[in-house]
C-alpha positions in Angstrom: 117.3 132.4 113.1 119.0 135.6 112.1 120.9 137.8 114.6 117.9 140.2 114.4 115.5 137.3 115.3 117.7 136.3 118.2 117.9 139.9 119.5 114.1 140.2 119.2 113.7 137.0 121.3 116.0 138.3 124.0 114.2 141.6 124.0 110.8 139.9 124.4 112.0 137.6 127.2 114.0 140.3 129.1 111.4 143.0 128.6 114.0 145.5 127.4 115.7 146.4 124.2 118.4 144.1 123.0 120.3 144.9 119.7 122.3 142.7 117.5 126.0 143.5 117.2 126.8 144.6 113.6 130.1 146.4 114.3 132.9 143.8 114.1 135.5 146.2 115.6 133.3 146.8 118.7 132.7 143.1 119.1 136.5 142.4 118.9 137.3 145.1 121.4 134.9 143.5 123.9 136.3 140.1 123.3 139.9 141.4 123.7 139.0 142.7 127.1 137.6 139.4 128.2 139.8 136.7 126.6 143.5 136.5 126.0 146.0 134.6 123.7 145.0 131.7 121.6 141.5 131.4 123.2 140.7 135.0 122.1 142.0 134.4 118.5 140.0 131.1 118.2 136.9 132.8 119.5 137.2 135.7 117.1 138.0 133.4 114.1 135.1 131.1 114.9 132.6 134.0 115.0 134.0 135.4 111.9 133.4 132.1 110.1 130.0 131.7 111.5 128.8 135.1 110.4 129.5 134.2 106.7 127.1 131.2 106.7 123.4 130.8 106.7 122.4 127.2 107.4 118.9 126.0 106.7 117.6 123.2 109.0 117.7 119.9 107.3 114.5 118.0 108.0 116.5 114.7 108.2 119.0 116.1 110.7 116.1 117.4 112.8 114.4 114.0 112.7 117.7 112.3 113.7 118.3 114.8 116.6 114.7 114.3 117.8 115.2 110.5 117.8 118.5 110.8 119.7 117.0 113.1 122.3 113.8 111.2 122.6 111.9 114.5 122.3 111.8 117.6 120.1 114.9 119.8 120.3 114.5 122.9 122.6 113.5 126.0 120.7 115.8 129.1 120.9 113.0 131.0 122.8 112.8 128.3 125.4 116.6 128.3 125.8 116.5 132.1 126.3 113.8 131.8 128.9 115.8 129.2 130.8 119.0 131.3 130.7 117.1 134.5 131.7 115.5 132.6 134.6 118.9 131.3 135.8 120.3 134.8 135.6 117.5 136.2 137.8 118.0 133.3 140.3 114.7 131.7 139.6 114.5 128.3 137.9 111.8 128.3 135.3 111.5 124.5 134.6 108.4 125.0 132.4 110.3 127.0 129.8 
């Protein structure tokens, strides 16, 4: 999923507009207000590295993950539904 895809899923689930963050300086400023020291630097460096890569899902890795879990992995949309339900105080176990 791209950042645009993820923002779209959050928008759908929350019922309001969610935009992807394209401005690296704005992102860093928000991180700097929340984290400090080595933790902040590691977080910024990790996200900087992740932004440079696009990883396709390897069918073999997906099959291995499914076998390890004993079920299909949770979709991103289902994950977002669970998080949104937890934020609102309701536990949506079907999502």
